C-alpha positions in Angstrom: -66.6 -51.6 -12.0 -63.3 -53.2 -11.6 -61.2 -51.8 -8.5 -58.1 -50.1 -9.0 -54.7 -51.8 -8.1 -52.9 -50.5 -5.1 -50.2 -49.1 -7.3 -52.8 -47.4 -9.6 -54.5 -46.2 -6.4 -51.7 -44.6 -5.0 -50.5 -42.9 -8.0 -54.0 -41.4 -8.3 -53.8 -40.0 -4.9 -50.3 -38.8 -5.5 -51.7 -36.7 -8.8 -54.5 -35.5 -6.7 -52.4 -34.0 -4.0 -49.9 -32.4 -6.6 -53.0 -30.9 -8.4 -54.2 -29.4 -4.9 -50.9 -27.8 -4.1 -50.7 -26.3 -7.8 -54.3 -24.9 -7.1 -53.1 -23.6 -3.6 -50.1 -22.1 -5.1 -52.2 -20.4 -8.1 -54.5 -18.7 -5.4 -51.4 -17.3 -3.6 -52.0 -19.3 -0.5 -48.6 -20.8 -0.5 -45.4 -19.3 -1.9 -42.5 -21.2 -3.0 -39.2 -20.3 -0.6 -37.2 -17.3 -2.0 -33.4 -18.1 -2.1 -31.2 -15.6 -0.5 -30.0 -12.7 -3.0 -26.2 -13.0 -3.6 -24.6 -9.6 -4.1 -21.8 -8.9 -6.6 -18.3 -9.1 -5.3 -16.5 -5.6 -4.1 -14.1 -3.9 -6.9 -10.5 -6.0 -6.9 -7.6 -4.1 -5.5 -4.0 -3.8 -6.4 -4.0 -4.8 -9.9 -0.1 -4.8 -10.9 1.8 -5.5 -13.9 5.0 -7.0 -14.7 6.5 -6.6 -18.6 8.6 -9.6 -19.6 11.2 -9.9 -21.9 9.1 -11.9 -24.6 6.7 -9.3 -25.1 4.3 -10.8 -22.6 2.5 -8.9 -19.6 2.0 -10.6 -16.2 -1.1 -9.2 -14.4 -1.5 -10.0 -10.5 -4.2 -8.7 -8.2 -5.4 -9.2 -4.6 -8.0 -12.1 -4.1 -11.5 -10.4 -3.9 -13.9 -11.6 -1.1 -16.9 -13.6 -2.5 -15.6 -13.8 -6.3 -15.6 -17.1 -8.1 -13.9 -15.6 -11.1 -12.4 -12.5 -12.6 -12.7 -10.6 -15.8 -9.7 -9.0 -17.3 -10.3 -6.1 -19.9 -7.3 -4.5 -21.9 -6.9 -1.6 -24.1 -4.2 0.4 -25.8 -5.7 3.9 -24.6 -6.2 5.1 -21.1 -9.8 4.3 -20.7 -10.3 2.1 -23.7 -10.4 -1.3 -22.1 -13.7 -1.9 -23.8 -16.8 -4.0 -22.7 -15.4 -7.4 -23.8 -13.1 -8.8 -21.5 -9.9 -10.7 -23.0 -9.9 -13.6 -20.6 -11.9 -15.1 -17.5 -10.0 -16.8 -14.9 -10.6 -18.3 -11.5 -7.0 -17.1 -10.3 -5.4 -14.0 -9.3 -2.7 -13.8 -12.1 -2.4 -13.9 -15.7 0.0 -13.4 -18.4 -1.2 -11.5 -21.5 0.7 -13.0 -24.7 0.7 -12.1 -28.3 1.5 -8.6 -27.7 3.1 -6.1 -29.9 6.8 -4.9 -29.0 7.2 -1.2 -27.9 3.7 -0.5 -27.0 1.7 0.6 -24.2 -1.3 -1.5 -22.7 -3.8 -0.4 -19.8 -6.0 -3.3 -17.8 -8.7 -3.2 -15.6 -10.0 -6.4 -13.7 -13.8 -7.2 -12.3 -14.7 -9.8 -9.7 -17.6 -12.2 -10.5 -20.3 -14.4 -8.6 -23.7 -15.5 -9.4 -24.8 -12.0 -8.1 -23.1 -10.4 -11.1 -20.0 -8.4 -11.8 -18.1 -5.7 -9.6 -17.0 -2.4 -10.3 -13.7 -2.2 -12.5 -10.6 -2.0 -10.7 -8.3 1.0 -11.0 -6.6 1.0 -14.3 -3.1 -0.3 -14.3 -0.7 0.9 -17.4 2.1 -1.1 -18.8 4.6 -1.4 -21.7 6.4 -3.8 -23.8 9.4 -4.3 -23.8 11.4 -4.0 -20.6 15.0 -2.4 -20.9 17.7 -5.2 -21.6 19.0 -6.2 -18.2 22.7 -5.0 -19.1 25.0 -2.8 -17.0 26.5 -2.5 -13.4 30.0 -3.9 -14.6 31.4 -0.8 -15.6 34.5 0.0 -13.4 34.6 3.1 -11.5 36.3 6.3 -12.8 39.2 7.4 -10.3 38.9 10.8 -8.7 41.6 11.6 -6.1 41.0 8.6 -3.8 37.4 8.1 -4.8 35.4 6.1 -7.5 32.9 7.5 -9.4 30.3 5.2 -10.9 27.5 7.1 -13.4 23.9 6.0 -12.9 23.5 5.4 -16.6 26.0 2.5 -16.3 24.1 0.8 -13.5 22.4 -2.3 -13.8 18.5 -1.3 -13.7 16.0 -4.2 -12.4 12.8 -4.7 -10.7 10.9 -1.8 -12.6 7.5 -1.6 -13.3 6.3 0.7 -16.2 4.5 3.5 -15.7 3.1 6.2 -18.0 3.4 10.0 -16.8 4.7 13.4 -17.3 7.1 13.2 -20.1 6.4 9.3 -21.0 6.8 6.1 -19.9 9.1 5.4 -16.8 11.8 4.1 -16.1 13.9 6.2 -18.2 17.6 6.8 -19.0 17.1 10.4 -19.9 19.1 13.8 -20.7 19.3 15.9 -17.6 20.8 19.2 -17.7 22.1 19.1 -14.1 23.8 15.9 -14.4 27.6 15.6 -14.1 27.9 12.2 -15.9 29.3 12.3 -19.4 26.3 13.4 -21.9 24.5 14.7 -19.2 22.4 11.7 -18.7 20.7 10.2 -15.5 18.8 7.3 -14.7 14.9 7.8 -13.3 13.2 4.9 -11.9 10.1 6.8 -10.5 7.2 5.0 -9.6 8.6 1.4 -9.5 7.9 -0.1 -6.2 10.7 -2.9 -6.6 13.2 -0.7 -8.7 17.0 -1.5 -8.0 19.9 0.1 -9.4 23.1 -1.9 -9.0 27.0 -1.4 -9.6 28.5 -5.0 -9.4 32.4 -3.8 -9.7 33.2 -1.7 -7.1 36.7 -2.6 -6.3 38.6 -1.3 -3.5 42.4 -2.3 -2.5 41.5 -2.9 1.2 38.6 -3.8 3.4 37.4 -1.0 5.7 35.0 1.7 6.1 33.5 3.5 2.9 31.4 6.7 2.3 28.4 5.8 -0.4 27.6 9.2 -1.7 24.6 9.3 -4.1 24.1 12.5 -6.3 20.2 12.6 -6.9 17.4 14.8 -7.5 13.7 14.8 -7.2 10.6 16.8 -6.9 7.2 15.9 -5.7 6.3 14.7 -9.2 3.2 12.7 -8.8 3.2 12.4 -5.0 2.4 15.9 -3.7 3.6 16.5 -0.3 6.5 13.8 -0.2 9.6 15.4 1.0 11.7 12.5 2.4 12.2 9.6 -0.6 13.8 7.2 1.7 15.8 4.6 -0.1 17.1 1.1 0.8 20.9 0.1 0.2 22.2 -3.6 0.0 25.9 -4.1 -0.1 27.3 -7.5 -1.1 23.7 -9.0 -0.5 23.1 -7.8 2.6 20.6 -5.1 3.5 22.1 -2.3 5.3 19.1 0.1 5.7 15.9 0.9 4.2 15.8 4.3 5.5 18.3 6.4 3.8 17.5 10.0 4.0 16.6 11.6 0.5 15.2 14.7 1.0 13.3 16.6 -1.7 15.7 18.8 -3.7 12.7 20.7 -5.2 13.5 20.2 -8.6 14.4 17.4 -11.1 17.5 19.4 -12.1 18.7 20.3 -8.8 21.0 17.8 -7.3 21.8 17.3 -3.9 24.0 14.4 -2.1 22.9 11.8 0.4 25.7 9.6 2.1 25.8 6.5 4.2 28.9 4.6 5.3 29.2 0.8 4.7 32.0 -1.7 5.2 33.5 -2.9 1.6 35.6 -6.2 1.0 39.0 -5.8 -0.2 38.4 -6.6 -4.2 35.2 -6.7 -6.1 32.0 -5.7 -4.4 28.3 -4.9 -5.3 26.3 -1.8 -4.0 22.7 -1.9 -4.6 20.0 1.0 -4.1 16.7 -0.3 -3.7 13.1 1.4 -3.6 10.9 0.7 -0.3 7.4 2.0 -1.7 6.0 2.9 -4.7 7.7 6.3 -5.1 10.4 4.2 -6.7 14.1 5.0 -6.9 15.1 8.9 -7.0 16.8 10.3 -10.1 20.3 9.4 -10.0 23.3 11.1 -11.5 26.4 9.5 -9.7 27.4 7.0 -6.9 31.0 8.1 -5.5 32.6 5.7 -3.1 35.3 7.1 -0.8 37.3 5.9 2.2 35.9 7.1 5.6 38.0 8.7 8.0 35.4 8.8 10.7 31.9 7.1 11.3 28.6 8.7 11.3 26.1 7.4 14.0 23.9 4.3 13.3 20.3 5.0 12.9 18.0 5.2 16.0 15.5 2.2 16.4 12.6 1.3 17.6 10.8 4.9 17.7 7.3 4.8 19.6 4.9 7.6 20.9 2.4 8.2 23.7 -0.3 10.6 23.1 -1.4 13.7 25.3 -3.9 16.4 24.9 -2.3 18.7 21.9 0.8 16.9 22.3 2.9 13.7 21.3 6.0 12.1 23.4 8.5 10.2 21.2 10.7 7.5 22.5 13.7 5.8 20.8 16.7 3.4 21.1 20.1 5.3 21.3 22.2 5.3 18.0 25.7 3.8 18.2 28.6 5.6 17.0 28.7 8.4 19.2 25.7 10.9 18.0 26.0 14.4 19.2 22.6 15.4 18.4 19.1 13.9 17.4 16.9 15.6 14.8 13.2 15.2 15.0 11.1 15.6 11.6 7.4 15.9 11.5 4.9 15.6 8.7 1.2 15.1 7.9 1.5 12.2 5.6 4.0 9.3 5.3 7.4 10.5 3.7 6.0 14.0 4.1 8.3 15.1 6.9 9.5 18.7 6.6 13.1 18.9 5.7 13.9 21.1 8.6 13.7 19.5 12.0 10.8 20.5 14.3 13.1 19.9 17.3 16.6 18.9 18.3 17.8 17.0 21.5 21.4 16.0 22.7 23.1 13.1 21.8 22.4 11.6 25.2 18.6 12.2 25.2 16.2 9.6 23.6 13.0 11.3 24.1 11.1 14.3 23.1 7.7 16.0 23.6 6.4 17.6 20.5 3.3 20.3 21.8 1.0 22.6 20.4 -0.5 19.8 18.1 -4.0 19.4 16.9 -6.1 16.8 18.7 -7.4 13.7 16.5 -5.2 14.9 13.7 -2.5 12.6 12.4 1.2 13.3 12.7 4.1 11.1 11.1 7.4 11.4 12.6 11.4 10.1 12.0 14.2 10.7 14.0 18.1 10.9 12.8 21.2 11.1 14.7 24.1 13.6 13.9 27.8 14.0 14.7 30.5 16.1 13.2 31.0 13.6 10.4 27.3 13.4 9.1 23.9 12.0 9.7 22.5 8.8 10.3 19.9 7.1 8.4 16.3 7.8 9.7 14.7 5.6 12.4 11.5 3.8 11.7 8.4 6.0 10.7 5.5 6.1 13.2 2.1 7.6 13.0 0.7 9.5 16.2 -2.6 11.1 16.9 -2.6 13.7 20.0 -5.6 13.5 22.2 -6.8 10.1 20.9 -6.0 6.8 22.9 -7.1 3.7 21.2 -6.7 -0.1 22.5 -3.3 -1.2 22.9 -2.2 -4.3 20.9 -2.0 -5.1 17.2 -4.7 -3.2 14.9 -5.3 -6.5 12.6 -7.1 -4.5 10.2 -4.1 -2.1 9.7 -3.3 -1.3 5.8 -5.4 -4.7 5.1 -7.2 -5.1 2.0 -10.5 -3.0 2.5 -13.7 -3.1 0.4 -17.0 -1.0 0.4 -20.3 -1.4 -1.2 -20.1 2.2 -2.2 -17.8 5.4 -1.7 -18.8 9.0 -2.1 -16.5 9.6 -4.4 -12.5 9.3 -5.5 -11.3 11.0 -2.4 -13.0 8.6 0.1 -11.5 5.3 -0.8 -12.3 2.3 1.7 -8.7 1.6 2.2 -8.7 5.2 4.1 -10.6 3.5 7.0 -7.9 1.2 7.7 -4.8 3.3 7.2 -4.3 4.5 10.8 -4.7 8.0 9.7 -7.5 10.4 11.2 -6.9 13.0 8.0 -8.5 10.4 5.6 -11.8 8.5 5.7 -14.2 6.3 3.9 -17.7 7.9 2.9 -20.5 5.9 1.3 -23.2 6.8 -1.2 -26.3 8.4 0.6 -28.5 5.3 0.8 -29.0 2.1 2.9 -27.9 -0.4 3.6 -24.0 0.2 2.9 -21.0 -1.8 4.3 -17.2 -1.7 4.6 -15.3 -4.9 4.8 -11.7 -5.7 5.7 -9.8 -9.0 4.9 -7.6 -9.6 7.8 -5.7 -11.9 5.8 -6.1 -15.2 8.0 -8.7 -16.5 10.6 -8.7 -14.5 13.9 -10.4 -14.6 17.3 -11.8 -11.0 17.5 -12.4 -9.5 21.0 -12.7 -5.7 20.0 -13.8 -3.3 17.3 -13.1 0.6 17.3 -15.2 2.6 14.9 -14.1 6.3 14.8 -17.1 8.0 13.1 -17.0 11.4 11.2 -20.2 13.2 11.6 -21.9 10.8 9.2 -22.3 7.8 11.2 -24.7 4.6 11.5 -27.7 4.8 14.1 -28.3 0.7 13.2 -25.6 -1.4 12.1 -24.0 -5.0 12.7 -20.6 -6.0 13.2 -20.3 -9.2 11.3 -17.4 -11.9 10.7 -17.2 -14.6 8.2 -14.7 -17.6 7.0 -15.8 -16.8 3.0 -17.0 -13.5 2.7 -20.5 -14.8 1.7 -21.8 -16.3 4.8 -21.9 -13.8 8.0 -22.4 -14.1 11.7 -23.4 -11.1 13.6 -21.2 -10.4 16.7 -22.6 -7.1 17.6 -25.7 -5.1 16.6 -27.5 -1.7 17.5 -30.1 0.4 16.8 -29.2 3.4 18.9 -25.7 4.2 17.6 -24.7 7.9 18.3 -21.4 8.2 16.4 -18.3 9.6 17.8 -15.4 6.8 18.6 -17.3 3.7 19.5 -15.0 0.9 21.5 -16.9 -2.3 21.1 -16.1 -5.3 23.1 -17.3 -8.4 20.8 -16.7 -12.1 20.3 -16.1 -13.9 17.1 -13.9 -16.0 14.9 -13.3 -15.1 11.2 -11.1 -14.0 8.4 -13.4 -11.4 7.0 -15.0 -8.7 9.0 -17.5 -6.1 8.1 -19.7 -3.0 9.4 -23.0 -3.7 7.9 -25.1 -0.1 8.3 -28.7 -0.1 7.8 -29.8 3.2 9.2 -27.8 6.2 8.6 -27.7 8.7 11.6 -27.8 11.8 9.1 -28.9 12.5 5.8 -25.5 11.6 4.4 -24.2 8.3 4.0 -21.8 6.5 6.4 -18.0 7.9 6.8 -15.3 6.2 9.2 -12.0 7.8 9.8 -11.0 4.3 11.2 -12.0 1.0 11.7 -9.8 -0.9 13.7 -9.9 -4.6 14.9 -8.1 -6.0 17.8 -7.9 -9.9 18.9 -5.6 -13.0 18.4 
């Protein structure tokens, strides 16, 4: 029999080896290596819209960790976005074109990767077409030595359509309490970048003037909001972003908010602008009058130290001769009561608030007073009596926060990074679960604080990542006891998460606060 060539013999041996491996695999003695499962991305956050003059709507949202693309869904009724996306994109912005004029649209976005599709984002409504950007150039009406400008004649800008209450906002609408001709006011509620501008404020001489806004607002869709602070810009310069606009209690009950500014001789521009999603208050009139005396400037650098059942406030003194300071307290941002919780003399820059509940959240602002009037507010701070946390910058504060699940609408992931012990994240009642924070940039992390509610983690890890896909564990325990845990860690990453594997109770995982410290 003729012998096989070297190449033929080699081929035969390879075939025998492959056949043997196949046989062994068939018997289950060797298993192919399983690839690591990839989880779908978390729910996208911060879907926002901008209605454009050409009947298009531009959508933007926050980048979602571990997402490779996004599906965008659209409907013409709330909840009617359907199951087929109108587009798939790898970016975080999209301009939707070919839309009908004067029509409401509703949007949702999901994040996608090889592991699947995330839950849908919160729904965001919009409307075509935006109001024509006209107005703002109507001269003031003389009234004694004052000039009166009507809100309806102002230039509206930066608005975001919002559907609520009586229809779509912003609106120029009838208001029985308004003084303007036809009893019409402008309402730019719920627009976080809203502006109301008057560009033809003509004064004979340069000097100090009092700007008086006649406004009205009730809580509307923001229960508990009692001081809707506004910003003021004069001739392109921001004067303040904390002008006091205390709640009037009714959209037809008007009151006055005043602030003093320096105006040039000749034409000036005055703009009110929103500083948060509460938008611009309902405005009837703006009145500009020469000032005969000055109010104090707003206090600055408000800080606090916490004690047992108490909070001590400190601030930098106002200029302009304050005779007293009023301290306002609330239990939510912009929720400070309209009646001061305390008053101190104009030479005192500290105040101790007592009788408080430990581990509860309190918000404070301070305003200065004299015989002429009241200043803008100080910066707002959050204080928690009886709780002393690590000093330094909390890198996780108000950063985009995601979770594997939530117990319900009142337990959002973001509640664990809002610096409030009145809100918390709570997960579904199963293992594992995670809470993830996008720190926005790469940081070296040295300390993590976990303030657990009674539903805590018995076994969990703290993990960091540069891409929200590949994770490095920098802390691990199987004997967690809950309470407030301050963990010394060492790691680097843009993303950080608490990854819980064993619950300490029959409930889910629940955190009042997830705080991160480092450089």
